[in-house]
C-alpha positions as CSV (number, residue, x, y, z in Angstrom):
1,M,-36.3,32.3,21.3
2,H,-32.6,31.4,22.5
3,L,-33.5,27.6,22.1
4,R,-34.6,28.1,18.5
5,K,-31.3,30.1,17.7
6,M,-29.5,27.1,18.9
7,F,-31.2,24.4,17.1
8,A,-30.9,26.5,13.8
9,G,-27.0,26.8,14.6
10,A,-26.9,23.1,15.1
11,A,-28.6,22.3,11.9
12,V,-26.2,24.7,10.0
13,A,-23.2,23.0,11.7
14,A,-24.7,19.6,10.6
15,T,-25.0,20.6,7.0
16,V,-21.7,22.3,6.8
17,A,-19.9,18.9,8.4
18,G,-22.0,16.7,6.1
19,V,-21.1,18.8,3.0
20,G,-17.4,18.5,4.2
21,L,-17.7,14.9,4.6
22,M,-19.2,14.3,1.3
23,A,-16.4,16.4,-0.7
24,A,-13.6,14.7,1.2
25,P,-13.7,11.3,-0.4
26,A,-13.9,12.8,-3.8
27,A,-10.9,14.7,-3.1
28,Q,-9.1,11.7,-2.0
29,A,-10.3,9.5,-5.0
30,A,-9.1,12.3,-7.5
31,G,-5.5,11.7,-6.1
32,T,-5.6,8.0,-6.9
33,A,-8.2,8.2,-9.8
34,Q,-7.2,7.0,-13.3
35,T,-8.8,8.1,-16.2
36,G,-9.9,5.7,-18.6
37,A,-12.6,5.6,-21.8
38,A,-15.5,5.3,-18.8
39,G,-14.0,8.0,-16.9
40,A,-12.1,8.3,-13.6
41,T,-12.2,5.3,-11.2
42,A,-11.1,4.3,-7.7
43,W,-8.4,2.0,-8.7
44,I,-5.9,1.8,-6.3
45,P,-2.3,-0.1,-6.1
46,W,-2.2,-2.9,-3.6
47,G,1.1,-4.6,-4.6
48,T,3.3,-6.7,-6.7
49,Y,3.5,-10.1,-7.1
50,A,5.9,-12.5,-8.8
51,D,3.0,-15.1,-10.0
52,L,-0.6,-15.0,-10.9
53,S,-2.0,-17.3,-7.9
54,N,-0.2,-15.3,-5.3
55,C,-2.2,-12.0,-6.9
56,H,-5.1,-13.4,-6.8
57,H,-5.1,-14.9,-3.4
58,A,-4.1,-11.2,-2.0
59,G,-6.8,-9.8,-4.5
60,Q,-9.4,-12.0,-2.4
61,W,-8.0,-11.4,0.6
62,A,-8.4,-7.5,0.1
63,V,-12.2,-8.2,-1.4
64,Q,-12.9,-10.3,2.1
65,N,-10.9,-8.4,4.7
66,A,-9.7,-4.8,3.5
67,G,-13.1,-3.5,2.3
68,A,-12.2,-3.8,-1.5
69,S,-15.3,-4.6,-3.6
70,N,-13.1,-5.7,-6.6
71,Y,-9.7,-6.4,-7.8
72,T,-7.5,-7.2,-10.8
73,C,-4.3,-8.6,-11.6
74,S,-2.3,-7.1,-14.8
75,L,0.9,-8.3,-15.9
76,N,3.6,-5.5,-16.1
77,A,6.8,-5.0,-18.2
78,S,9.0,-6.7,-15.5
79,Q,6.9,-10.0,-15.7
80,Q,5.1,-9.6,-12.5
81,Y,1.6,-9.0,-11.5
82,D,0.2,-5.8,-10.3
83,L,-2.8,-5.9,-8.0
84,Y,-5.3,-3.2,-8.0
85,I,-8.1,-3.3,-5.8
86,Y,-11.6,-1.1,-6.4
87,R,-13.0,0.5,-3.2
88,V,-16.4,2.1,-3.4
């Protein structure tokens, strides 16, 4: 009987921990989410570059080495390029 309670307690603890782990990324993404026509996304600002080639180079590096699944470079008001990466 004692062993059964121990396993039940462990199962409840694992379930609660799993729910907490699933909720944490959603809460973190909400802090950096931007809303658009398609809804909230996980685009994260990653830097500003003087020219487009440097921005693309940094974006490719982020995809290959920093866990980004995609990137975009957009021209800002000061004629520099803002790099945004997307993490899933």
